[in-house]
CHARMM-style PDB file with segment names, atoms N, HN, CA, C and O in Angstrom:
ATOM      1  N   MET     1     -58.646  10.849 -59.795  1.00  0.00      PROA
ATOM      2  CA  MET     1     -58.745  11.215 -60.441  1.00  0.00      PROA
ATOM      3  C   MET     1     -58.538  10.209 -62.224  1.00  0.00      PROA
ATOM      4  O   MET     1     -57.930   9.178 -62.511  1.00  0.00      PROA
ATOM      5  N   THR     2     -59.049  10.791 -62.714  1.00  0.00      PROA
ATOM      6  HN  THR     2     -59.543  11.628 -62.480  1.00  0.00      PROA
ATOM      7  CA  THR     2     -59.527  10.175 -63.590  1.00  0.00      PROA
ATOM      8  C   THR     2     -58.521   9.948 -65.163  1.00  0.00      PROA
ATOM      9  O   THR     2     -57.941  10.978 -65.509  1.00  0.00      PROA
ATOM     10  N   GLU     3     -58.328   8.836 -65.979  1.00  0.00      PROA
ATOM     11  HN  GLU     3     -58.799   8.000 -65.698  1.00  0.00      PROA
ATOM     12  CA  GLU     3     -58.033   8.796 -66.955  1.00  0.00      PROA
ATOM     13  C   GLU     3     -57.398  10.171 -67.985  1.00  0.00      PROA
ATOM     14  O   GLU     3     -56.428  10.402 -68.707  1.00  0.00      PROA
ATOM     15  N   GLU     4     -58.503  10.775 -67.555  1.00  0.00      PROA
ATOM     16  HN  GLU     4     -59.290  10.587 -66.968  1.00  0.00      PROA
ATOM     17  CA  GLU     4     -59.166  12.310 -69.044  1.00  0.00      PROA
ATOM     18  C   GLU     4     -58.360  13.213 -67.868  1.00  0.00      PROA
ATOM     19  O   GLU     4     -57.496  14.080 -67.998  1.00  0.00      PROA
ATOM     20  N   ASP     5     -58.876  12.760 -66.901  1.00  0.00      PROA
ATOM     21  HN  ASP     5     -59.578  12.056 -66.795  1.00  0.00      PROA
ATOM     22  CA  ASP     5     -57.592  14.632 -65.972  1.00  0.00      PROA
ATOM     23  C   ASP     5     -56.122  13.768 -65.583  1.00  0.00      PROA
ATOM     24  O   ASP     5     -55.556  14.590 -64.862  1.00  0.00      PROA
ATOM     25  N   ALA     6     -55.651  13.148 -65.628  1.00  0.00      PROA
ATOM     26  HN  ALA     6     -56.110  12.480 -66.213  1.00  0.00      PROA
ATOM     27  CA  ALA     6     -54.553  13.038 -65.523  1.00  0.00      PROA
ATOM     28  C   ALA     6     -53.668  13.245 -66.549  1.00  0.00      PROA
ATOM     29  O   ALA     6     -52.447  13.386 -66.475  1.00  0.00      PROA
ATOM     30  N   SER     7     -54.932  13.256 -68.257  1.00  0.00      PROA
ATOM     31  HN  SER     7     -55.924  13.142 -68.317  1.00  0.00      PROA
ATOM     32  CA  SER     7     -54.015  13.334 -69.352  1.00  0.00      PROA
ATOM     33  C   SER     7     -54.209  14.856 -69.590  1.00  0.00      PROA
ATOM     34  O   SER     7     -53.392  15.383 -70.346  1.00  0.00      PROA
ATOM     35  N   LYS     8     -54.840  15.362 -69.238  1.00  0.00      PROA
ATOM     36  HN  LYS     8     -55.503  14.934 -68.624  1.00  0.00      PROA
ATOM     37  CA  LYS     8     -55.549  17.277 -69.053  1.00  0.00      PROA
ATOM     38  C   LYS     8     -53.965  17.590 -68.286  1.00  0.00      PROA
ATOM     39  O   LYS     8     -53.016  18.180 -68.801  1.00  0.00      PROA
ATOM     40  N   ASP     9     -54.021  17.163 -67.300  1.00  0.00      PROA
ATOM     41  HN  ASP     9     -54.792  16.684 -66.881  1.00  0.00      PROA
ATOM     42  CA  ASP     9     -52.747  17.998 -66.567  1.00  0.00      PROA
ATOM     43  C   ASP     9     -51.819  18.099 -67.090  1.00  0.00      PROA
ATOM     44  O   ASP     9     -51.136  19.101 -67.300  1.00  0.00      PROA
ATOM     45  N   ALA    10     -51.580  16.337 -67.563  1.00  0.00      PROA
ATOM     46  HN  ALA    10     -52.135  15.523 -67.393  1.00  0.00      PROA
ATOM     47  CA  ALA    10     -50.036  16.299 -68.259  1.00  0.00      PROA
ATOM     48  C   ALA    10     -49.590  17.207 -68.891  1.00  0.00      PROA
ATOM     49  O   ALA    10     -48.440  17.625 -68.749  1.00  0.00      PROA
ATOM     50  N   PHE    11     -50.632  17.776 -69.892  1.00  0.00      PROA
ATOM     51  HN  PHE    11     -51.566  17.437 -70.008  1.00  0.00      PROA
ATOM     52  CA  PHE    11     -50.209  18.717 -71.179  1.00  0.00      PROA
ATOM     53  C   PHE    11     -50.392  19.989 -70.559  1.00  0.00      PROA
ATOM     54  O   PHE    11     -49.803  20.979 -70.994  1.00  0.00      PROA
ATOM     55  N   PHE    12     -51.237  20.047 -69.481  1.00  0.00      PROA
ATOM     56  HN  PHE    12     -51.715  19.242 -69.128  1.00  0.00      PROA
ATOM     57  CA  PHE    12     -51.271  21.318 -69.085  1.00  0.00      PROA
ATOM     58  C   PHE    12     -49.299  22.063 -67.955  1.00  0.00      PROA
ATOM     59  O   PHE    12     -48.775  23.127 -67.626  1.00  0.00      PROA
ATOM     60  N   LYS    13     -49.024  20.492 -67.854  1.00  0.00      PROA
ATOM     61  HN  LYS    13     -49.449  19.627 -68.121  1.00  0.00      PROA
ATOM     62  CA  LYS    13     -47.450  20.988 -66.982  1.00  0.00      PROA
ATOM     63  C   LYS    13     -47.088  21.216 -68.222  1.00  0.00      PROA
ATOM     64  O   LYS    13     -46.896  22.381 -68.571  1.00  0.00      PROA
ATOM     65  N   ARG    14     -46.846  19.651 -69.557  1.00  0.00      PROA
ATOM     66  HN  ARG    14     -47.002  18.705 -69.273  1.00  0.00      PROA
ATOM     67  CA  ARG    14     -46.185  20.226 -70.853  1.00  0.00      PROA
ATOM     68  C   ARG    14     -46.354  22.393 -71.101  1.00  0.00      PROA
ATOM     69  O   ARG    14     -45.445  23.222 -71.145  1.00  0.00      PROA
ATOM     70  N   LEU    15     -47.525  22.549 -71.179  1.00  0.00      PROA
ATOM     71  HN  LEU    15     -48.263  21.876 -71.142  1.00  0.00      PROA
ATOM     72  CA  LEU    15     -47.690  23.722 -71.542  1.00  0.00      PROA
ATOM     73  C   LEU    15     -47.036  24.759 -70.905  1.00  0.00      PROA
ATOM     74  O   LEU    15     -46.538  25.694 -71.532  1.00  0.00      PROA
ATOM     75  N   GLY    16     -46.994  24.624 -69.290  1.00  0.00      PROA
ATOM     76  HN  GLY    16     -47.399  23.865 -68.781  1.00  0.00      PROA
ATOM     77  CA  GLY    16     -46.634  25.720 -68.234  1.00  0.00      PROA
ATOM     78  C   GLY    16     -45.011  25.436 -68.840  1.00  0.00      PROA
ATOM     79  O   GLY    16     -44.477  26.335 -69.489  1.00  0.00      PROA
ATOM     80  N   LEU    17     -44.303  24.185 -68.593  1.00  0.00      PROA
ATOM     81  HN  LEU    17     -44.737  23.455 -68.066  1.00  0.00      PROA
ATOM     82  CA  LEU    17     -43.082  24.402 -69.150  1.00  0.00      PROA
ATOM     83  C   LEU    17     -42.609  25.352 -70.092  1.00  0.00      PROA
ATOM     84  O   LEU    17     -41.724  26.101 -69.679  1.00  0.00      PROA
ATOM     85  N   LEU    18     -42.929  25.471 -71.064  1.00  0.00      PROA
ATOM     86  HN  LEU    18     -43.648  24.862 -71.399  1.00  0.00      PROA
ATOM     87  CA  LEU    18     -43.070  25.822 -72.893  1.00  0.00      PROA
ATOM     88  C   LEU    18     -42.997  27.108 -72.416  1.00  0.00      PROA
ATOM     89  O   LEU    18     -41.983  27.806 -72.441  1.00  0.00      PROA
ATOM     90  N   ALA    19     -44.536  27.557 -71.795  1.00  0.00      PROA
ATOM     91  HN  ALA    19     -45.359  26.990 -71.774  1.00  0.00      PROA
ATOM     92  CA  ALA    19     -44.292  28.766 -71.704  1.00  0.00      PROA
ATOM     93  C   ALA    19     -42.836  29.464 -71.039  1.00  0.00      PROA
ATOM     94  O   ALA    19     -42.105  30.311 -71.552  1.00  0.00      PROA
ATOM     95  N   GLN    20     -42.743  28.949 -70.043  1.00  0.00      PROA
ATOM     96  HN  GLN    20     -43.337  28.261 -69.626  1.00  0.00      PROA
ATOM     97  CA  GLN    20     -41.168  29.537 -68.777  1.00  0.00      PROA
ATOM     98  C   GLN    20     -40.817  29.578 -70.254  1.00  0.00      PROA
ATOM     99  O   GLN    20     -41.139  30.437 -71.075  1.00  0.00      PROA
ATOM    100  N   GLU    21     -40.142  28.554 -70.415  1.00  0.00      PROA
ATOM    101  HN  GLU    21     -39.880  27.857 -69.747  1.00  0.00      PROA
ATOM    102  CA  GLU    21     -39.193  28.439 -71.767  1.00  0.00      PROA
ATOM    103  C   GLU    21     -39.212  29.793 -71.987  1.00  0.00      PROA
ATOM    104  O   GLU    21     -38.423  30.512 -71.374  1.00  0.00      PROA
ATOM    105  N   MET    22     -40.395  30.475 -73.168  1.00  0.00      PROA
ATOM    106  HN  MET    22     -41.036  29.891 -73.666  1.00  0.00      PROA
ATOM    107  CA  MET    22     -40.443  31.264 -73.912  1.00  0.00      PROA
ATOM    108  C   MET    22     -40.431  32.382 -72.809  1.00  0.00      PROA
ATOM    109  O   MET    22     -39.556  33.206 -73.077  1.00  0.00      PROA
ATOM    110  N   ILE    23     -40.734  32.514 -72.299  1.00  0.00      PROA
ATOM    111  HN  ILE    23     -41.445  31.845 -72.082  1.00  0.00      PROA
ATOM    112  CA  ILE    23     -40.567  33.958 -71.076  1.00  0.00      PROA
ATOM    113  C   ILE    23     -39.426  33.729 -70.764  1.00  0.00      PROA
ATOM    114  O   ILE    23     -39.133  34.743 -70.130  1.00  0.00      PROA
ATOM    115  N   ASP    24     -38.503  33.051 -70.767  1.00  0.00      PROA
ATOM    116  HN  ASP    24     -38.741  32.228 -71.282  1.00  0.00      PROA
ATOM    117  CA  ASP    24     -37.037  33.352 -70.414  1.00  0.00      PROA
ATOM    118  C   ASP    24     -36.280  33.329 -71.630  1.00  0.00      PROA
ATOM    119  O   ASP    24     -35.078  33.535 -71.469  1.00  0.00      PROA
ATOM    120  N   ALA    25     -36.753  33.087 -73.071  1.00  0.00      PROA
ATOM    121  HN  ALA    25     -37.731  32.920 -73.202  1.00  0.00      PROA
ATOM    122  CA  ALA    25     -36.074  33.408 -73.909  1.00  0.00      PROA
ATOM    123  C   ALA    25     -36.039  34.924 -74.338  1.00  0.00      PROA
ATOM    124  O   ALA    25     -35.155  35.741 -74.593  1.00  0.00      PROA
ATOM    125  N   HSD    26     -38.121  34.913 -74.277  1.00  0.00      PROA
ATOM    126  HN  HSD    26     -38.840  34.249 -74.070  1.00  0.00      PROA
ATOM    127  CA  HSD    26     -38.364  35.995 -75.503  1.00  0.00      PROA
ATOM    128  C   HSD    26     -39.140  36.949 -74.669  1.00  0.00      PROA
ATOM    129  O   HSD    26     -39.798  37.909 -75.071  1.00  0.00      PROA
ATOM    130  N   GLY    27     -38.957  36.523 -73.389  1.00  0.00      PROA
ATOM    131  HN  GLY    27     -38.423  35.743 -73.063  1.00  0.00      PROA
ATOM    132  CA  GLY    27     -40.517  38.220 -72.162  1.00  0.00      PROA
ATOM    133  C   GLY    27     -41.571  37.649 -72.310  1.00  0.00      PROA
ATOM    134  O   GLY    27     -41.845  36.909 -73.255  1.00  0.00      PROA
ATOM    135  N   LYS    28     -42.126  37.872 -71.588  1.00  0.00      PROA
ATOM    136  HN  LYS    28     -41.903  38.473 -70.821  1.00  0.00      PROA
ATOM    137  CA  LYS    28     -44.028  37.515 -71.062  1.00  0.00      PROA
ATOM    138  C   LYS    28     -44.930  38.281 -72.482  1.00  0.00      PROA
ATOM    139  O   LYS    28     -46.102  37.918 -72.578  1.00  0.00      PROA
ATOM    140  N   ASP    29     -44.404  39.330 -73.580  1.00  0.00      PROA
ATOM    141  HN  ASP    29     -43.452  39.625 -73.502  1.00  0.00      PROA
ATOM    142  CA  ASP    29     -45.171  39.844 -74.229  1.00  0.00      PROA
ATOM    143  C   ASP    29     -45.475  38.990 -75.251  1.00  0.00      PROA
ATOM    144  O   ASP    29     -46.617  38.684 -75.594  1.00  0.00      PROA
ATOM    145  N   PHE    30     -44.012  38.438 -75.949  1.00  0.00      PROA
ATOM    146  HN  PHE    30     -43.085  38.687 -75.671  1.00  0.00      PROA
ATOM    147  CA  PHE    30     -44.203  37.521 -76.557  1.00  0.00      PROA
ATOM    148  C   PHE    30     -44.835  36.414 -76.047  1.00  0.00      PROA
ATOM    149  O   PHE    30     -45.890  36.014 -76.539  1.00  0.00      PROA
ATOM    150  N   THR    31     -44.290  35.863 -75.089  1.00  0.00      PROA
ATOM    151  HN  THR    31     -43.433  36.188 -74.689  1.00  0.00      PROA
ATOM    152  CA  THR    31     -45.669  35.018 -74.793  1.00  0.00      PROA
ATOM    153  C   THR    31     -47.003  34.703 -74.692  1.00  0.00      PROA
ATOM    154  O   THR    31     -47.688  33.705 -74.917  1.00  0.00      PROA
ATOM    155  N   MET    32     -47.159  35.646 -74.357  1.00  0.00      PROA
ATOM    156  HN  MET    32     -46.603  36.457 -74.174  1.00  0.00      PROA
ATOM    157  CA  MET    32     -48.914  35.545 -74.079  1.00  0.00      PROA
ATOM    158  C   MET    32     -49.408  35.969 -74.893  1.00  0.00      PROA
ATOM    159  O   MET    32     -50.628  35.807 -74.906  1.00  0.00      PROA
ATOM    160  N   GLY    33     -48.711  36.830 -76.153  1.00  0.00      PROA
ATOM    161  HN  GLY    33     -47.720  36.961 -76.142  1.00  0.00      PROA
ATOM    162  CA  GLY    33     -49.432  37.282 -77.926  1.00  0.00      PROA
ATOM    163  C   GLY    33     -49.487  35.622 -78.278  1.00  0.00      PROA
ATOM    164  O   GLY    33     -50.471  34.912 -78.070  1.00  0.00      PROA
ATOM    165  N   THR    34     -48.169  35.157 -78.876  1.00  0.00      PROA
ATOM    166  HN  THR    34     -47.369  35.734 -79.045  1.00  0.00      PROA
ATOM    167  CA  THR    34     -48.463  33.633 -79.079  1.00  0.00      PROA
ATOM    168  C   THR    34     -49.369  32.553 -78.611  1.00  0.00      PROA
ATOM    169  O   THR    34     -50.024  31.756 -79.283  1.00  0.00      PROA
ATOM    170  N   LEU    35     -49.281  32.679 -77.407  1.00  0.00      PROA
ATOM    171  HN  LEU    35     -48.749  33.326 -76.862  1.00  0.00      PROA
ATOM    172  CA  LEU    35     -50.591  31.963 -76.770  1.00  0.00      PROA
ATOM    173  C   LEU    35     -51.967  32.171 -77.102  1.00  0.00      PROA
ATOM    174  O   LEU    35     -52.834  31.297 -77.094  1.00  0.00      PROA
ATOM    175  N   ILE    36     -52.153  33.645 -77.460  1.00  0.00      PROA
ATOM    176  HN  ILE    36     -51.449  34.355 -77.467  1.00  0.00      PROA
ATOM    177  CA  ILE    36     -53.068  34.309 -77.838  1.00  0.00      PROA
ATOM    178  C   ILE    36     -53.655  34.074 -79.124  1.00  0.00      PROA
ATOM    179  O   ILE    36     -54.805  33.640 -79.204  1.00  0.00      PROA
ATOM    180  N   LEU    37     -52.770  34.392 -80.415  1.00  0.00      PROA
ATOM    181  HN  LEU    37     -51.837  34.745 -80.350  1.00  0.00      PROA
ATOM    182  CA  LEU    37     -52.669  34.144 -81.078  1.00  0.00      PROA
ATOM    183  C   LEU    37     -53.049  32.247 -81.829  1.00  0.00      PROA
ATOM    184  O   LEU    37     -53.895  32.057 -82.703  1.00  0.00      PROA
ATOM    185  N   ALA    38     -52.186  31.118 -81.200  1.00  0.00      PROA
ATOM    186  HN  ALA    38     -51.499  31.273 -80.490  1.00  0.00      PROA
ATOM    187  CA  ALA    38     -52.531  30.062 -80.614  1.00  0.00      PROA
ATOM    188  C   ALA    38     -54.046  29.178 -80.878  1.00  0.00      PROA
ATOM    189  O   ALA    38     -54.472  28.212 -81.512  1.00  0.00      PROA
ATOM    190  N   ALA    39     -54.631  30.523 -79.664  1.00  0.00      PROA
ATOM    191  HN  ALA    39     -54.285  31.307 -79.149  1.00  0.00      PROA
ATOM    192  CA  ALA    39     -56.010  29.945 -79.620  1.00  0.00      PROA
ATOM    193  C   ALA    39     -57.037  31.027 -80.387  1.00  0.00      PROA
ATOM    194  O   ALA    39     -58.230  30.946 -80.093  1.00  0.00      PROA
ATOM    195  N   ARG    40     -56.784  31.633 -80.971  1.00  0.00      PROA
ATOM    196  HN  ARG    40     -55.815  31.699 -81.210  1.00  0.00      PROA
ATOM    197  CA  ARG    40     -57.726  32.654 -82.026  1.00  0.00      PROA
ATOM    198  C   ARG    40     -57.288  31.291 -83.143  1.00  0.00      PROA
ATOM    199  O   ARG    40     -58.060  30.339 -83.027  1.00  0.00      PROA
ATOM    200  N   PHE    41     -56.703  31.192 -83.684  1.00  0.00      PROA
ATOM    201  HN  PHE    41     -56.076  31.965 -83.777  1.00  0.00      PROA
ATOM    202  CA  PHE    41     -56.349  29.255 -84.321  1.00  0.00      PROA
ATOM    203  C   PHE    41     -57.039  28.720 -84.435  1.00  0.00      PROA
ATOM    204  O   PHE    41     -57.919  28.829 -85.289  1.00  0.00      PROA
ATOM    205  N   ILE    42     -56.922  27.869 -83.574  1.00  0.00      PROA
ATOM    206  HN  ILE    42     -56.208  27.780 -82.880  1.00  0.00      PROA
ATOM    207  CA  ILE    42     -57.965  26.999 -82.685  1.00  0.00      PROA
ATOM    208  C   ILE    42     -59.290  27.136 -83.030  1.00  0.00      PROA
ATOM    209  O   ILE    42     -60.007  26.413 -83.721  1.00  0.00      PROA
ATOM    210  N   ALA    43     -59.570  28.431 -82.300  1.00  0.00      PROA
ATOM    211  HN  ALA    43     -58.987  29.019 -81.738  1.00  0.00      PROA
ATOM    212  CA  ALA    43     -61.241  28.891 -82.616  1.00  0.00      PROA
ATOM    213  C   ALA    43     -61.343  29.355 -83.767  1.00  0.00      PROA
ATOM    214  O   ALA    43     -62.499  29.717 -83.986  1.00  0.00      PROA
ATOM    215  N   ASP    44     -60.551  29.537 -84.739  1.00  0.00      PROA
ATOM    216  HN  ASP    44     -59.612  29.243 -84.561  1.00  0.00      PROA
ATOM    217  CA  ASP    44     -61.349  29.362 -85.971  1.00  0.00      PROA
ATOM    218  C   ASP    44     -61.111  28.917 -87.266  1.00  0.00      PROA
ATOM    219  O   ASP    44     -61.365  29.361 -88.386  1.00  0.00      PROA
ATOM    220  N   ASP    45     -60.375  27.595 -86.680  1.00  0.00      PROA
ATOM    221  HN  ASP    45     -60.169  27.235 -85.770  1.00  0.00      PROA
ATOM    222  CA  ASP    45     -60.202  26.099 -87.224  1.00  0.00      PROA
ATOM    223  C   ASP    45     -58.879  26.388 -88.282  1.00  0.00      PROA
ATOM    224  O   ASP    45     -58.684  25.762 -89.324  1.00  0.00      PROA
ATOM    225  N   LYS    46     -58.391  27.018 -87.977  1.00  0.00      PROA
ATOM    226  HN  LYS    46     -58.549  27.527 -87.130  1.00  0.00      PROA
ATOM    227  CA  LYS    46     -56.538  27.386 -88.641  1.00  0.00      PROA
ATOM    228  C   LYS    46     -55.571  25.889 -88.441  1.00  0.00      PROA
ATOM    229  O   LYS    46     -55.441  24.926 -87.685  1.00  0.00      PROA
ATOM    230  N   PRO    47     -55.140  26.364 -89.443  1.00  0.00      PROA
ATOM    231  CA  PRO    47     -53.588  25.295 -88.951  1.00  0.00      PROA
ATOM    232  C   PRO    47     -52.910  26.345 -88.151  1.00  0.00      PROA
ATOM    233  O   PRO    47     -52.889  27.551 -88.397  1.00  0.00      PROA
ATOM    234  N   ILE    48     -52.197  25.533 -86.872  1.00  0.00      PROA
ATOM    235  HN  ILE    48     -52.214  24.553 -86.673  1.00  0.00      PROA
ATOM    236  CA  ILE    48     -51.172  26.341 -86.285  1.00  0.00      PROA
ATOM    237  C   ILE    48     -49.220  25.823 -87.271  1.00  0.00      PROA
ATOM    238  O   ILE    48     -48.666  24.813 -87.705  1.00  0.00      PROA
ATOM    239  N   GLY    49     -48.995  27.001 -87.163  1.00  0.00      PROA
ATOM    240  HN  GLY    49     -49.445  27.821 -86.810  1.00  0.00      PROA
ATOM    241  CA  GLY    49     -47.664  26.777 -87.980  1.00  0.00      PROA
ATOM    242  C   GLY    49     -47.849  27.844 -89.341  1.00  0.00      PROA
ATOM    243  O   GLY    49     -48.779  28.356 -89.963  1.00  0.00      PROA
ATOM    244  N   ARG    50     -46.346  27.831 -89.378  1.00  0.00      PROA
ATOM    245  HN  ARG    50     -45.590  27.415 -88.872  1.00  0.00      PROA
ATOM    246  CA  ARG    50     -45.938  28.119 -91.069  1.00  0.00      PROA
ATOM    247  C   ARG    50     -46.730  27.476 -92.073  1.00  0.00      PROA
ATOM    248  O   ARG    50     -47.184  26.333 -92.016  1.00  0.00      PROA
ATOM    249  N   PRO    51     -46.852  28.281 -92.967  1.00  0.00      PROA
ATOM    250  CA  PRO    51     -46.911  27.287 -94.325  1.00  0.00      PROA
ATOM    251  C   PRO    51     -46.263  26.964 -94.953  1.00  0.00      PROA
ATOM    252  O   PRO    51     -45.857  27.729 -95.828  1.00  0.00      PROA
ATOM    253  N   GLY    52     -45.688  25.341 -94.844  1.00  0.00      PROA
ATOM    254  HN  GLY    52     -46.019  24.720 -94.133  1.00  0.00      PROA
ATOM    255  CA  GLY    52     -44.600  24.667 -95.579  1.00  0.00      PROA
ATOM    256  C   GLY    52     -44.012  24.773 -95.163  1.00  0.00      PROA
ATOM    257  O   GLY    52     -43.006  24.920 -95.856  1.00  0.00      PROA
ATOM    258  N   SER    53     -43.708  24.868 -93.368  1.00  0.00      PROA
ATOM    259  HN  SER    53     -44.526  24.749 -92.805  1.00  0.00      PROA
ATOM    260  CA  SER    53     -42.553  24.780 -92.977  1.00  0.00      PROA
ATOM    261  C   SER    53     -42.857  23.035 -92.226  1.00  0.00      PROA
ATOM    262  O   SER    53     -43.916  22.407 -92.246  1.00  0.00      PROA
ATOM    263  N   ALA    54     -41.603  22.641 -91.651  1.00  0.00      PROA
ATOM    264  HN  ALA    54     -40.743  23.151 -91.634  1.00  0.00      PROA
ATOM    265  CA  ALA    54     -42.002  21.102 -91.442  1.00  0.00      PROA
ATOM    266  C   ALA    54     -42.525  20.791 -89.961  1.00  0.00      PROA
ATOM    267  O   ALA    54     -42.600  19.754 -89.302  1.00  0.00      PROA
ATOM    268  N   GLU    55     -42.769  21.777 -89.781  1.00  0.00      PROA
ATOM    269  HN  GLU    55     -42.709  22.619 -90.317  1.00  0.00      PROA
ATOM    270  CA  GLU    55     -43.787  21.334 -88.093  1.00  0.00      PROA
ATOM    271  C   GLU    55     -45.253  20.677 -88.155  1.00  0.00      PROA
ATOM    272  O   GLU    55     -45.933  20.709 -89.180  1.00  0.00      PROA
ATOM    273  N   PRO    56     -45.613  20.161 -87.122  1.00  0.00      PROA
ATOM    274  CA  PRO    56     -46.771  19.610 -87.372  1.00  0.00      PROA
ATOM    275  C   PRO    56     -47.839  20.496 -87.352  1.00  0.00      PROA
ATOM    276  O   PRO    56     -47.732  21.571 -86.762  1.00  0.00      PROA
ATOM    277  N   ASN    57     -48.907  20.155 -87.958  1.00  0.00      PROA
ATOM    278  HN  ASN    57     -48.993  19.282 -88.438  1.00  0.00      PROA
ATOM    279  CA  ASN    57     -49.630  21.343 -88.441  1.00  0.00      PROA
ATOM    280  C   ASN    57     -49.651  22.769 -89.166  1.00  0.00      PROA
ATOM    281  O   ASN    57     -50.233  23.852 -89.113  1.00  0.00      PROA
ATOM    282  N   ALA    58     -48.237  21.814 -90.172  1.00  0.00      PROA
ATOM    283  HN  ALA    58     -47.764  20.934 -90.215  1.00  0.00      PROA
ATOM    284  CA  ALA    58     -48.298  23.246 -91.063  1.00  0.00      PROA
ATOM    285  C   ALA    58     -49.090  23.083 -92.083  1.00  0.00      PROA
ATOM    286  OT1 ALA    58     -49.280  24.010 -92.872  1.00  0.00      PROA
TER     287      ALA     58
END
């Protein structure tokens, strides 16, 4: 496994843990909707997050 493959695998594992946490807290519909919106924001080169928030990429 290359260093890039290992990095991608680590991100995928983190995303899986986050998705499971979101499912546990708010259900599958919320989680899928959120991930789809995030993908659309990425595709449209829009910042992810609420304007004016202290979160990264806001």
